[in-house]
C-alpha positions in Angstrom: -12.4 5.4 4.7 -10.4 7.0 7.5 -7.1 5.5 8.5 -4.4 6.6 11.0 -0.8 7.5 10.1 0.4 4.2 11.6 -1.7 2.4 9.1 -0.3 4.5 6.3 3.2 3.6 7.4 2.4 -0.1 7.5 0.8 0.1 4.0 3.9 1.7 2.7 6.0 -1.2 4.1 3.7 -3.8 2.6 3.8 -2.0 -0.8 7.7 -1.9 -0.7 7.7 -5.6 0.1 5.5 -6.4 -2.8 7.6 -4.3 -5.2 10.7 -6.1 -3.9 9.2 -9.5 -4.4 8.2 -8.5 -8.0 11.7 -7.3 -8.8 13.1 -10.7 -7.6 10.6 -12.6 -9.6 11.2 -10.5 -12.8 14.0 -12.8 -14.2 14.0 -15.2 -17.1 14.2 -18.9 -16.1 14.1 -21.8 -18.5 11.5 -24.6 -18.4 12.7 -28.0 -19.6 10.5 -29.3 -22.5 11.1 -33.1 -23.0 10.2 -34.5 -26.3 12.3 -36.4 -28.8 14.9 -33.7 -28.2 15.2 -31.8 -24.9 14.6 -28.1 -25.4 14.2 -25.2 -23.0 11.4 -22.7 -23.1 11.9 -19.2 -21.5 9.7 -18.6 -18.5 9.3 -15.4 -16.5 7.8 -16.1 -13.1 6.7 -12.5 -12.6 4.1 -13.0 -15.4 2.4 -15.7 -13.4 1.9 -13.5 -10.4 1.5 -10.0 -12.0 -2.3 -10.0 -11.9 -2.2 -10.8 -8.1 0.4 -8.1 -7.4 -1.5 -5.6 -9.5 -4.7 -6.3 -7.5 -2.9 -6.0 -4.1 -1.2 -2.8 -5.3 -4.5 -1.2 -6.4 -6.1 -1.9 -3.1 -3.1 -0.6 -1.1 -3.1 2.6 -3.3 -6.9 3.0 -2.7 -6.5 2.7 1.1 -3.4 5.1 1.1 -5.5 7.7 -0.7 -8.1 7.5 2.0 -8.6 10.3 4.5 -5.9 10.1 7.1 -6.9 10.9 10.7 -4.6 11.9 13.5 -3.5 9.6 16.3 -6.2 8.9 18.9 
């Protein structure tokens, strides 16, 4: 796959945005569990989206490693 340097720059911005979103989600929150006694279960939101972020990151890396062509 051949891509231009503009595309490479945009992909880098997308990758940075995904990394930033992951960092913001990588915190411990607590989910309320109501039973006879209310308790709280630790929950890390990043774990729920990690698979999606990994897929996107792999595709971006693949495209970035493609052959770069000059501006036309």
